C-alpha positions as protocol buffer text, in pm:
chain_id: "A"
residue {
  index: 1
  type: UNK
  ca { x: -2 y: 8 z: -15 }
}
residue {
  index: 2
  type: UNK
  ca { x: 114 y: 366 z: -56 }
}
residue {
  index: 3
  type: UNK
  ca { x: 242 y: 581 z: 199 }
}
residue {
  index: 4
  type: UNK
  ca { x: -88 y: 637 z: 404 }
}
residue {
  index: 5
  type: UNK
  ca { x: -171 y: 1006 z: 487 }
}
residue {
  index: 6
  type: UNK
  ca { x: -159 y: 1132 z: 834 }
}
residue {
  index: 7
  type: UNK
  ca { x: -447 y: 1034 z: 1024 }
}
residue {
  index: 8
  type: UNK
  ca { x: -482 y: 1392 z: 1182 }
}
residue {
  index: 9
  type: UNK
  ca { x: -481 y: 1548 z: 828 }
}
residue {
  index: 10
  type: UNK
  ca { x: -759 y: 1332 z: 717 }
}
residue {
  index: 11
  type: UNK
  ca { x: -951 y: 1423 z: 1050 }
}
residue {
  index: 12
  type: UNK
  ca { x: -876 y: 1796 z: 991 }
}
residue {
  index: 13
  type: UNK
  ca { x: -1025 y: 1744 z: 607 }
}
residue {
  index: 14
  type: UNK
  ca { x: -1366 y: 1609 z: 778 }
}
residue {
  index: 15
  type: UNK
  ca { x: -1401 y: 1849 z: 1021 }
}
residue {
  index: 16
  type: UNK
  ca { x: -1338 y: 2123 z: 734 }
}
residue {
  index: 17
  type: UNK
  ca { x: -1603 y: 1921 z: 517 }
}
residue {
  index: 18
  type: UNK
  ca { x: -1851 y: 1935 z: 809 }
}
residue {
  index: 19
  type: UNK
  ca { x: -1816 y: 2307 z: 916 }
}
residue {
  index: 20
  type: UNK
  ca { x: -1856 y: 2399 z: 544 }
}
residue {
  index: 21
  type: UNK
  ca { x: -2044 y: 2172 z: 370 }
}
residue {
  index: 22
  type: UNK
  ca { x: -2273 y: 2012 z: 609 }
}
residue {
  index: 23
  type: UNK
  ca { x: -2342 y: 2205 z: 944 }
}
residue {
  index: 24
  type: UNK
  ca { x: -2468 y: 2546 z: 724 }
}
residue {
  index: 25
  type: UNK
  ca { x: -2762 y: 2313 z: 607 }
}
residue {
  index: 26
  type: UNK
  ca { x: -2840 y: 2169 z: 926 }
}
residue {
  index: 27
  type: UNK
  ca { x: -3202 y: 2256 z: 1029 }
}
residue {
  index: 28
  type: UNK
  ca { x: -3193 y: 2476 z: 732 }
}
residue {
  index: 29
  type: UNK
  ca { x: -3261 y: 2282 z: 403 }
}
residue {
  index: 30
  type: UNK
  ca { x: -3450 y: 2416 z: 140 }
}
residue {
  index: 31
  type: UNK
  ca { x: -3710 y: 2169 z: -33 }
}
residue {
  index: 32
  type: UNK
  ca { x: -3505 y: 2157 z: -344 }
}
residue {
  index: 33
  type: UNK
  ca { x: -3226 y: 2049 z: -143 }
}
residue {
  index: 34
  type: UNK
  ca { x: -3405 y: 1707 z: -31 }
}
residue {
  index: 35
  type: UNK
  ca { x: -3401 y: 1425 z: -309 }
}
residue {
  index: 36
  type: UNK
  ca { x: -3598 y: 1100 z: -329 }
}
residue {
  index: 37
  type: UNK
  ca { x: -3337 y: 863 z: -459 }
}
residue {
  index: 38
  type: UNK
  ca { x: -3525 y: 534 z: -353 }
}
residue {
  index: 39
  type: UNK
  ca { x: -3854 y: 430 z: -161 }
}
residue {
  index: 40
  type: UNK
  ca { x: -3797 y: 569 z: 145 }
}
residue {
  index: 41
  type: UNK
  ca { x: -3442 y: 681 z: 66 }
}
residue {
  index: 42
  type: UNK
  ca { x: -3361 y: 1038 z: 50 }
}
residue {
  index: 43
  type: UNK
  ca { x: -3005 y: 1253 z: -4 }
}
residue {
  index: 44
  type: UNK
  ca { x: -2932 y: 1604 z: 82 }
}
residue {
  index: 45
  type: UNK
  ca { x: -2743 y: 1901 z: -110 }
}
residue {
  index: 46
  type: UNK
  ca { x: -2534 y: 1812 z: 216 }
}
residue {
  index: 47
  type: UNK
  ca { x: -2462 y: 1465 z: 118 }
}
residue {
  index: 48
  type: UNK
  ca { x: -2339 y: 1538 z: -242 }
}
residue {
  index: 49
  type: UNK
  ca { x: -2150 y: 1839 z: -144 }
}
residue {
  index: 50
  type: UNK
  ca { x: -1973 y: 1643 z: 138 }
}
residue {
  index: 51
  type: UNK
  ca { x: -1896 y: 1343 z: -71 }
}
residue {
  index: 52
  type: UNK
  ca { x: -1745 y: 1532 z: -351 }
}
residue {
  index: 53
  type: UNK
  ca { x: -1551 y: 1735 z: -174 }
}
residue {
  index: 54
  type: UNK
  ca { x: -1400 y: 1451 z: 28 }
}
residue {
  index: 55
  type: UNK
  ca { x: -1334 y: 1245 z: -302 }
}
residue {
  index: 56
  type: UNK
  ca { x: -1154 y: 1521 z: -461 }
}
residue {
  index: 57
  type: UNK
  ca { x: -925 y: 1585 z: -218 }
}
residue {
  index: 58
  type: UNK
  ca { x: -852 y: 1234 z: -40 }
}
residue {
  index: 59
  type: UNK
  ca { x: -779 y: 1096 z: -395 }
}
residue {
  index: 60
  type: UNK
  ca { x: -503 y: 1391 z: -416 }
}
residue {
  index: 61
  type: UNK
  ca { x: -383 y: 1300 z: -64 }
}
residue {
  index: 62
  type: UNK
  ca { x: -312 y: 911 z: -194 }
}
residue {
  index: 63
  type: UNK
  ca { x: -238 y: 894 z: -574 }
}
residue {
  index: 64
  type: UNK
  ca { x: -338 y: 594 z: -734 }
}
residue {
  index: 65
  type: UNK
  ca { x: -604 y: 541 z: -478 }
}
residue {
  index: 66
  type: UNK
  ca { x: -986 y: 469 z: -572 }
}
residue {
  index: 67
  type: UNK
  ca { x: -1272 y: 565 z: -430 }
}
residue {
  index: 68
  type: UNK
  ca { x: -1651 y: 420 z: -313 }
}
residue {
  index: 69
  type: UNK
  ca { x: -1853 y: 673 z: -166 }
}
residue {
  index: 70
  type: UNK
  ca { x: -2227 y: 590 z: -72 }
}
residue {
  index: 71
  type: UNK
  ca { x: -2381 y: 847 z: -356 }
}
residue {
  index: 72
  type: UNK
  ca { x: -2152 y: 761 z: -625 }
}
residue {
  index: 73
  type: UNK
  ca { x: -2242 y: 385 z: -569 }
}
residue {
  index: 74
  type: UNK
  ca { x: -2583 y: 467 z: -592 }
}
residue {
  index: 75
  type: UNK
  ca { x: -2486 y: 613 z: -947 }
}
residue {
  index: 76
  type: UNK
  ca { x: -2280 y: 320 z: -1051 }
}
residue {
  index: 77
  type: UNK
  ca { x: -2300 y: -2 z: -824 }
}
residue {
  index: 78
  type: UNK
  ca { x: -2023 y: -130 z: -1065 }
}
residue {
  index: 79
  type: UNK
  ca { x: -1758 y: 51 z: -830 }
}
residue {
  index: 80
  type: UNK
  ca { x: -1757 y: -228 z: -601 }
}
residue {
  index: 81
  type: UNK
  ca { x: -1477 y: -377 z: -815 }
}
residue {
  index: 82
  type: UNK
  ca { x: -1235 y: -144 z: -659 }
}
residue {
  index: 83
  type: UNK
  ca { x: -1230 y: -369 z: -345 }
}
residue {
  index: 84
  type: UNK
  ca { x: -1088 y: -659 z: -563 }
}
residue {
  index: 85
  type: UNK
  ca { x: -802 y: -453 z: -688 }
}
residue {
  index: 86
  type: UNK
  ca { x: -498 y: -408 z: -522 }
}
residue {
  index: 87
  type: UNK
  ca { x: -515 y: 0 z: -516 }
}
residue {
  index: 88
  type: UNK
  ca { x: -639 y: 130 z: -173 }
}
residue {
  index: 89
  type: UNK
  ca { x: -984 y: 217 z: -155 }
}
residue {
  index: 90
  type: UNK
  ca { x: -1127 y: 524 z: 34 }
}
residue {
  index: 91
  type: UNK
  ca { x: -1500 y: 414 z: 164 }
}
residue {
  index: 92
  type: UNK
  ca { x: -1675 y: 728 z: 245 }
}
residue {
  index: 93
  type: UNK
  ca { x: -2013 y: 788 z: 375 }
}
residue {
  index: 94
  type: UNK
  ca { x: -2030 y: 1198 z: 364 }
}
residue {
  index: 95
  type: UNK
  ca { x: -2334 y: 1212 z: 574 }
}
residue {
  index: 96
  type: UNK
  ca { x: -2443 y: 871 z: 772 }
}
residue {
  index: 97
  type: UNK
  ca { x: -2802 y: 938 z: 921 }
}
residue {
  index: 98
  type: UNK
  ca { x: -2930 y: 1131 z: 628 }
}
residue {
  index: 99
  type: UNK
  ca { x: -3289 y: 1083 z: 763 }
}
residue {
  index: 100
  type: UNK
  ca { x: -3213 y: 1219 z: 1090 }
}
residue {
  index: 101
  type: UNK
  ca { x: -3051 y: 1536 z: 984 }
}
residue {
  index: 102
  type: UNK
  ca { x: -3330 y: 1609 z: 744 }
}
residue {
  index: 103
  type: UNK
  ca { x: -3550 y: 1597 z: 1043 }
}
residue {
  index: 104
  type: UNK
  ca { x: -3343 y: 1838 z: 1232 }
}
residue {
  index: 105
  type: UNK
  ca { x: -3203 y: 1546 z: 1463 }
}
residue {
  index: 106
  type: UNK
  ca { x: -2860 y: 1586 z: 1579 }
}
residue {
  index: 107
  type: UNK
  ca { x: -2790 y: 1202 z: 1516 }
}
residue {
  index: 108
  type: UNK
  ca { x: -2574 y: 1220 z: 1195 }
}
residue {
  index: 109
  type: UNK
  ca { x: -2201 y: 1202 z: 1142 }
}
residue {
  index: 110
  type: UNK
  ca { x: -1965 y: 1134 z: 874 }
}
residue {
  index: 111
  type: UNK
  ca { x: -1787 y: 817 z: 802 }
}
residue {
  index: 112
  type: UNK
  ca { x: -1455 y: 740 z: 612 }
}
residue {
  index: 113
  type: UNK
  ca { x: -1237 y: 462 z: 586 }
}
residue {
  index: 114
  type: UNK
  ca { x: -888 y: 390 z: 418 }
}
residue {
  index: 115
  type: UNK
  ca { x: -903 y: -15 z: 287 }
}
residue {
  index: 116
  type: UNK
  ca { x: -609 y: -244 z: 178 }
}
residue {
  index: 117
  type: UNK
  ca { x: -760 y: -555 z: -33 }
}
residue {
  index: 118
  type: UNK
  ca { x: -1049 y: -594 z: 171 }
}
residue {
  index: 119
  type: UNK
  ca { x: -919 y: -519 z: 519 }
}
residue {
  index: 120
  type: UNK
  ca { x: -997 y: -181 z: 682 }
}
residue {
  index: 121
  type: UNK
  ca { x: -684 y: -65 z: 797 }
}
residue {
  index: 122
  type: UNK
  ca { x: -797 y: 297 z: 892 }
}
residue {
  index: 123
  type: UNK
  ca { x: -1128 y: 435 z: 1036 }
}
residue {
  index: 124
  type: UNK
  ca { x: -1266 y: 774 z: 1092 }
}
residue {
  index: 125
  type: UNK
  ca { x: -1575 y: 932 z: 1218 }
}
residue {
  index: 126
  type: UNK
  ca { x: -1677 y: 1286 z: 1283 }
}
residue {
  index: 127
  type: UNK
  ca { x: -1998 y: 1400 z: 1446 }
}
residue {
  index: 128
  type: UNK
  ca { x: -2020 y: 1794 z: 1335 }
}
residue {
  index: 129
  type: UNK
  ca { x: -2289 y: 1876 z: 1565 }
}
residue {
  index: 130
  type: UNK
  ca { x: -2074 y: 1772 z: 1860 }
}
residue {
  index: 131
  type: UNK
  ca { x: -1728 y: 1853 z: 1707 }
}
residue {
  index: 132
  type: UNK
  ca { x: -1590 y: 1482 z: 1803 }
}
residue {
  index: 133
  type: UNK
  ca { x: -1373 y: 1289 z: 1580 }
}
residue {
  index: 134
  type: UNK
  ca { x: -1318 y: 903 z: 1647 }
}
residue {
  index: 135
  type: UNK
  ca { x: -1012 y: 769 z: 1473 }
}
residue {
  index: 136
  type: UNK
  ca { x: -898 y: 400 z: 1473 }
}
residue {
  index: 137
  type: UNK
  ca { x: -563 y: 234 z: 1315 }
}
residue {
  index: 138
  type: UNK
  ca { x: -576 y: -146 z: 1276 }
}
residue {
  index: 139
  type: UNK
  ca { x: -361 y: -300 z: 1568 }
}
residue {
  index: 140
  type: UNK
  ca { x: -294 y: 50 z: 1712 }
}
residue {
  index: 141
  type: UNK
  ca { x: -608 y: 135 z: 1884 }
}
residue {
  index: 142
  type: UNK
  ca { x: -885 y: 386 z: 1880 }
}
residue {
  index: 143
  type: UNK
  ca { x: -900 y: 724 z: 1982 }
}
residue {
  index: 144
  type: UNK
  ca { x: -1202 y: 992 z: 2067 }
}
residue {
  index: 145
  type: UNK
  ca { x: -1112 y: 1330 z: 2010 }
}
residue {
  index: 146
  type: UNK
  ca { x: -732 y: 1215 z: 2096 }
}
residue {
  index: 147
  type: UNK
  ca { x: -805 y: 993 z: 2355 }
}
residue {
  index: 148
  type: UNK
  ca { x: -779 y: 671 z: 2430 }
}
residue {
  index: 149
  type: UNK
  ca { x: -1121 y: 519 z: 2328 }
}
residue {
  index: 150
  type: UNK
  ca { x: -1158 y: 179 z: 2532 }
}
residue {
  index: 151
  type: UNK
  ca { x: -1498 y: -24 z: 2576 }
}
residue {
  index: 152
  type: UNK
  ca { x: -1572 y: -81 z: 2937 }
}
residue {
  index: 153
  type: UNK
  ca { x: -1659 y: -457 z: 3091 }
}
residue {
  index: 154
  type: UNK
  ca { x: -2076 y: -470 z: 2961 }
}
residue {
  index: 155
  type: UNK
  ca { x: -2347 y: -495 z: 3221 }
}
residue {
  index: 156
  type: UNK
  ca { x: -2581 y: -758 z: 3295 }
}
residue {
  index: 157
  type: UNK
  ca { x: -2744 y: -907 z: 3008 }
}
residue {
  index: 158
  type: UNK
  ca { x: -3074 y: -784 z: 3152 }
}
residue {
  index: 159
  type: UNK
  ca { x: -2957 y: -426 z: 3095 }
}
residue {
  index: 160
  type: UNK
  ca { x: -2768 y: -439 z: 2765 }
}
residue {
  index: 161
  type: UNK
  ca { x: -2923 y: -191 z: 2499 }
}
residue {
  index: 162
  type: UNK
  ca { x: -2873 y: -250 z: 2127 }
}
residue {
  index: 163
  type: UNK
  ca { x: -3051 y: -293 z: 1824 }
}
residue {
  index: 164
  type: UNK
  ca { x: -3165 y: -607 z: 1601 }
}
residue {
  index: 165
  type: UNK
  ca { x: -3263 y: -587 z: 1241 }
}
residue {
  index: 166
  type: UNK
  ca { x: -3574 y: -801 z: 1251 }
}
residue {
  index: 167
  type: UNK
  ca { x: -3557 y: -817 z: 898 }
}
residue {
  index: 168
  type: UNK
  ca { x: -3353 y: -1111 z: 933 }
}
residue {
  index: 169
  type: UNK
  ca { x: -3648 y: -1318 z: 1058 }
}
residue {
  index: 170
  type: UNK
  ca { x: -3956 y: -1468 z: 846 }
}
residue {
  index: 171
  type: UNK
  ca { x: -4251 y: -1193 z: 898 }
}
residue {
  index: 172
  type: UNK
  ca { x: -4477 y: -1410 z: 1107 }
}
residue {
  index: 173
  type: UNK
  ca { x: -4184 y: -1456 z: 1362 }
}
residue {
  index: 174
  type: UNK
  ca { x: -4089 y: -1107 z: 1396 }
}
residue {
  index: 175
  type: UNK
  ca { x: -4318 y: -983 z: 1658 }
}
residue {
  index: 176
  type: UNK
  ca { x: -4240 y: -1281 z: 1862 }
}
residue {
  index: 177
  type: UNK
  ca { x: -3841 y: -1250 z: 1860 }
}
residue {
  index: 178
  type: UNK
  ca { x: -3870 y: -917 z: 1940 }
}
residue {
  index: 179
  type: UNK
  ca { x: -4112 y: -938 z: 2259 }
}
residue {
  index: 180
  type: UNK
  ca { x: -3826 y: -1230 z: 2356 }
}
residue {
  index: 181
  type: UNK
  ca { x: -3563 y: -936 z: 2285 }
}
residue {
  index: 182
  type: UNK
  ca { x: -3713 y: -716 z: 2510 }
}
residue {
  index: 183
  type: UNK
  ca { x: -3749 y: -960 z: 2778 }
}
residue {
  index: 184
  type: UNK
  ca { x: -3426 y: -1084 z: 2783 }
}
residue {
  index: 185
  type: UNK
  ca { x: -3215 y: -738 z: 2711 }
}
residue {
  index: 186
  type: UNK
  ca { x: -3225 y: -401 z: 2849 }
}
residue {
  index: 187
  type: UNK
  ca { x: -3401 y: -251 z: 2566 }
}
residue {
  index: 188
  type: UNK
  ca { x: -3391 y: -230 z: 2184 }
}
residue {
  index: 189
  type: UNK
  ca { x: -3353 y: 115 z: 2034 }
}
residue {
  index: 190
  type: UNK
  ca { x: -3249 y: 167 z: 1651 }
}
residue {
  index: 191
  type: UNK
  ca { x: -3062 y: 471 z: 1597 }
}
residue {
  index: 192
  type: UNK
  ca { x: -3103 y: 501 z: 1204 }
}
residue {
  index: 193
  type: UNK
  ca { x: -2719 y: 594 z: 1200 }
}
residue {
  index: 194
  type: UNK
  ca { x: -2501 y: 309 z: 1228 }
}
residue {
  index: 195
  type: UNK
  ca { x: -2176 y: 551 z: 1301 }
}
residue {
  index: 196
  type: UNK
  ca { x: -2327 y: 657 z: 1580 }
}
residue {
  index: 197
  type: UNK
  ca { x: -2455 y: 328 z: 1698 }
}
residue {
  index: 198
  type: UNK
  ca { x: -2063 y: 200 z: 1694 }
}
residue {
  index: 199
  type: UNK
  ca { x: -1961 y: 479 z: 1863 }
}
residue {
  index: 200
  type: UNK
  ca { x: -2172 y: 442 z: 2134 }
}
residue {
  index: 201
  type: UNK
  ca { x: -2105 y: 100 z: 2156 }
}
residue {
  index: 202
  type: UNK
  ca { x: -1737 y: 199 z: 2200 }
}
residue {
  index: 203
  type: UNK
  ca { x: -1812 y: 392 z: 2477 }
}
residue {
  index: 204
  type: UNK
  ca { x: -2033 y: 146 z: 2673 }
}
residue {
  index: 205
  type: UNK
  ca { x: -2309 y: 351 z: 2612 }
}
residue {
  index: 206
  type: UNK
  ca { x: -2470 y: 90 z: 2434 }
}
residue {
  index: 207
  type: UNK
  ca { x: -2379 y: -278 z: 2397 }
}
residue {
  index: 208
  type: UNK
  ca { x: -2485 y: -494 z: 2072 }
}
residue {
  index: 209
  type: UNK
  ca { x: -2612 y: -448 z: 1741 }
}
residue {
  index: 210
  type: UNK
  ca { x: -2691 y: -719 z: 1465 }
}
residue {
  index: 211
  type: UNK
  ca { x: -2728 y: -553 z: 1110 }
}
residue {
  index: 212
  type: UNK
  ca { x: -2904 y: -786 z: 816 }
}
residue {
  index: 213
  type: UNK
  ca { x: -2733 y: -596 z: 487 }
}
residue {
  index: 214
  type: UNK
  ca { x: -2363 y: -485 z: 494 }
}
residue {
  index: 215
  type: UNK
  ca { x: -2310 y: -168 z: 316 }
}
residue {
  index: 216
  type: UNK
  ca { x: -1919 y: -87 z: 336 }
}
residue {
  index: 217
  type: UNK
  ca { x: -1993 y: 292 z: 384 }
}
residue {
  index: 218
  type: UNK
  ca { x: -2210 y: 232 z: 698 }
}
residue {
  index: 219
  type: UNK
  ca { x: -2017 y: -54 z: 832 }
}
residue {
  index: 220
  type: UNK
  ca { x: -1641 y: -86 z: 758 }
}
residue {
  index: 221
  type: UNK
  ca { x: -1534 y: 210 z: 955 }
}
residue {
  index: 222
  type: UNK
  ca { x: -1726 y: 141 z: 1265 }
}
residue {
  index: 223
  type: UNK
  ca { x: -1656 y: -187 z: 1288 }
}
residue {
  index: 224
  type: UNK
  ca { x: -1244 y: -88 z: 1295 }
}
residue {
  index: 225
  type: UNK
  ca { x: -1356 y: 177 z: 1568 }
}
residue {
  index: 226
  type: UNK
  ca { x: -1538 y: -82 z: 1739 }
}
residue {
  index: 227
  type: UNK
  ca { x: -1287 y: -375 z: 1720 }
}
residue {
  index: 228
  type: UNK
  ca { x: -992 y: -130 z: 1824 }
}
residue {
  index: 229
  type: UNK
  ca { x: -1205 y: -43 z: 2133 }
}
residue {
  index: 230
  type: UNK
  ca { x: -1182 y: -384 z: 2231 }
}
residue {
  index: 231
  type: UNK
  ca { x: -1534 y: -510 z: 2101 }
}
residue {
  index: 232
  type: UNK
  ca { x: -1633 y: -813 z: 1899 }
}
residue {
  index: 233
  type: UNK
  ca { x: -1779 y: -782 z: 1538 }
}
residue {
  index: 234
  type: UNK
  ca { x: -1851 y: -1057 z: 1303 }
}
residue {
  index: 235
  type: UNK
  ca { x: -2048 y: -1198 z: 1074 }
}
residue {
  index: 236
  type: UNK
  ca { x: -2286 y: -1443 z: 1189 }
}
residue {
  index: 237
  type: UNK
  ca { x: -2216 y: -1677 z: 923 }
}
residue {
  index: 238
  type: UNK
  ca { x: -1836 y: -1743 z: 1089 }
}
residue {
  index: 239
  type: UNK
  ca { x: -1737 y: -1553 z: 778 }
}
residue {
  index: 240
  type: UNK
  ca { x: -1399 y: -1291 z: 797 }
}
residue {
  index: 241
  type: UNK
  ca { x: -1576 y: -927 z: 778 }
}
residue {
  index: 242
  type: UNK
  ca { x: -1428 y: -787 z: 473 }
}
residue {
  index: 243
  type: UNK
  ca { x: -1485 y: -425 z: 416 }
}
residue {
  index: 244
  type: UNK
  ca { x: -1663 y: -507 z: 22 }
}
residue {
  index: 245
  type: UNK
  ca { x: -1879 y: -795 z: 170 }
}
residue {
  index: 246
  type: UNK
  ca { x: -2255 y: -757 z: 104 }
}
residue {
  index: 247
  type: UNK
  ca { x: -2318 y: -1112 z: 273 }
}
residue {
  index: 248
  type: UNK
  ca { x: -2606 y: -1031 z: 528 }
}
residue {
  index: 249
  type: UNK
  ca { x: -2535 y: -1094 z: 898 }
}
residue {
  index: 250
  type: UNK
  ca { x: -2289 y: -860 z: 1093 }
}
residue {
  index: 251
  type: UNK
  ca { x: -2322 y: -930 z: 1492 }
}
residue {
  index: 252
  type: UNK
  ca { x: -2133 y: -662 z: 1720 }
}
residue {
  index: 253
  type: UNK
  ca { x: -2092 y: -723 z: 2110 }
}
residue {
  index: 254
  type: UNK
  ca { x: -1846 y: -585 z: 2408 }
}
residue {
  index: 255
  type: UNK
  ca { x: -1671 y: -932 z: 2428 }
}
residue {
  index: 256
  type: UNK
  ca { x: -1667 y: -1273 z: 2277 }
}
residue {
  index: 257
  type: UNK
  ca { x: -1867 y: -1444 z: 2557 }
}
residue {
  index: 258
  type: UNK
  ca { x: -2183 y: -1151 z: 2454 }
}
residue {
  index: 259
  type: UNK
  ca { x: -2102 y: -1240 z: 2112 }
}
residue {
  index: 260
  type: UNK
  ca { x: -2164 y: -1602 z: 2147 }
}
residue {
  index: 261
  type: UNK
  ca { x: -2460 y: -1607 z: 2358 }
}
residue {
  index: 262
  type: UNK
  ca { x: -2657 y: -1299 z: 2107 }
}
residue {
  index: 263
  type: UNK
  ca { x: -2557 y: -1548 z: 1816 }
}
residue {
  index: 264
  type: UNK
  ca { x: -2729 y: -1822 z: 2002 }
}
residue {
  index: 265
  type: UNK
  ca { x: -3001 y: -1603 z: 2085 }
}
residue {
  index: 266
  type: UNK
  ca { x: -3065 y: -1489 z: 1716 }
}
residue {
  index: 267
  type: UNK
  ca { x: -3024 y: -1868 z: 1579 }
}
residue {
  index: 268
  type: UNK
  ca { x: -3281 y: -2000 z: 1780 }
}
residue {
  index: 269
  type: UNK
  ca { x: -3513 y: -1694 z: 1808 }
}
residue {
  index: 270
  type: UNK
  ca { x: -3713 y: -1787 z: 1499 }
}
residue {
  index: 271
  type: UNK
  ca { x: -3643 y: -1871 z: 1114 }
}
residue {
  index: 272
  type: UNK
  ca { x: -3436 y: -1690 z: 877 }
}
residue {
  index: 273
  type: UNK
  ca { x: -3596 y: -1476 z: 601 }
}
residue {
  index: 274
  type: UNK
  ca { x: -3492 y: -1685 z: 294 }
}
């Protein structure tokens, strides 16, 4: 892999783009700045400008690199092929939690990862609303605003809070699975922002998540941050997580014991959707 750009320099870029492309539009979006790109799926002018600026600058920072951005992928899903090449790949979610952002909810962030042959080597998460920057490097730990980020020991299972994508299960079983999970754990709560979910898990404010569909821009940065903070994030089918994965089923937990217990719960809770 070519020499990586400085972690702090990339973080500074995210801060600058967040300050100039995203925050000015927060709670100030015009009607024409919100577009629907699919049923229930929106994009805003903030997403588009932020991704364009990040793509341009990051490509210049690391000559020969490729970019897989969420909005670029919407226009051309074929860019997933970049993950199969030898060139390093920047993975960009310019505005994770777009629906929250458009509703005036502060639960949004910017996500970025640097991937080498399907392995996520570096990750950044920037929370513009609170000016918080989390960074992680494979094998070197994670930080939040420069301080070490380390997940504390989990509470009792009955106090654990997280989220489960019930779409994993056949429709008739979903209600029963939800009730069983609510009885067993401390609570289920979806954030509609994978970045904030993984960051709160790394901090010990939330404890587990199970995602049905894998998307590189949603998951690659958060997975590395969560892992480097001490958590366990793996595919439920036993395969290794790779940044370009589309195989369904990604389970995150504070430690191996919790991960195995959650896996058993999911496997026994009800039949899987085909």
